[in-house]
N, C-alpha and C positions, 0 to 999 in steps of 0.2 A: 732330447730334441723331438721324439716321438710323441710324448706327452704333450709338448707345445703345439704340435700340428693336430693332435686329437682335440685339444682344448679350442683351437681356433675354429676346426671344423664344427664342433659341437655348438660354438657361439654363433656361427653363421647359420646353422639349422634352427636354432631358437629364434634367431631374428626372422627368419623366413616364415616359420611357423606363426609367429605374432603378427607379421604383415598379413599373411594370408588370411588369418582369422579376423583381422580387422577389416579387410576387404570383404570377407564373407558376411561379417556383421552388416557392413554398409550395403550390400547387395540384398540382405533380408530386409533391412529397413526400407530400402528403395522399392521392393515388392509390395510391401505392405502400404506404402505411400501410394503406389500406382493403383492399387485396389481401392483405396480411399478416394482418389481423384476420379476414378471411373464412376464410382457410385454417386459422388457429388455431382458430376456432370450429367449422370442420368435423372437425378432428382430434379436439378435445374431444368433439363429438358422437358420432364413431365409437367413441371410447374408453368414453364413457358407455353406447353401445348394447351394446358388448361385455360390460361388467360386467353390464347388466340381463339379457342373454341368458343369462349364465353362471348367473345367480341363479335363472333360471326353472325351475320343477319339470319333470321329465322325463316324469312320468306324468300324463295328463290330457287333456282335450280341446283344449287350446290348444297342445299341444306341436307338432302338426303345422303350425298356423299360424307359430309362432315359426321353425320349420325352413325354412317356405316363405320367410319374410321374408330369413333369412340367405342362402338359396340365390338369391334375387332380387338381394340386394345383392352377392353374389359375381360374379352375371352383369355387374352394373353396373360393377364394378371394371375390367373390360376397356374401358371408355369413359374411364377417367381420364386417360389421355394426351391423348384428343381434347379433354377438357374443359380440361386445362392449356393446350393450344395455343390455344383459343379465349380463355382467360381472359388468356394472355399477348398475344394480338393486340389484345384490347380495351384492355389497359393501354397498349400501344404506341400505339394509335389515340388514346387519351385524352391521352397526353403530347403527341403531335404536334399535336392539335388545341389544346392549351393553349399550345404554343410558338408557333403561328401567331396567337395572341391571341383566339381565339374562346371 
């Protein structure tokens, strides 16, 4: 009888481990998909901004403001590698934490 109880307990533990590993994998995939979606949204935003900027009139009081925005954006492009490294590190940290079961 003791062997039967131990066998049932071990069966329950293996099913729990399989379920939690499936959930962990699904969460890892969800993290990667989230990062891809954020990248696509950022790219589409940049493309839309470029189209709007090209459609702006060149004569008028707001021409200087639009040029300043583009110049500021150009300065921020230098930070893209740092942003990508931070994003990659956050994804790795998230995946590691999910692998640990937290």
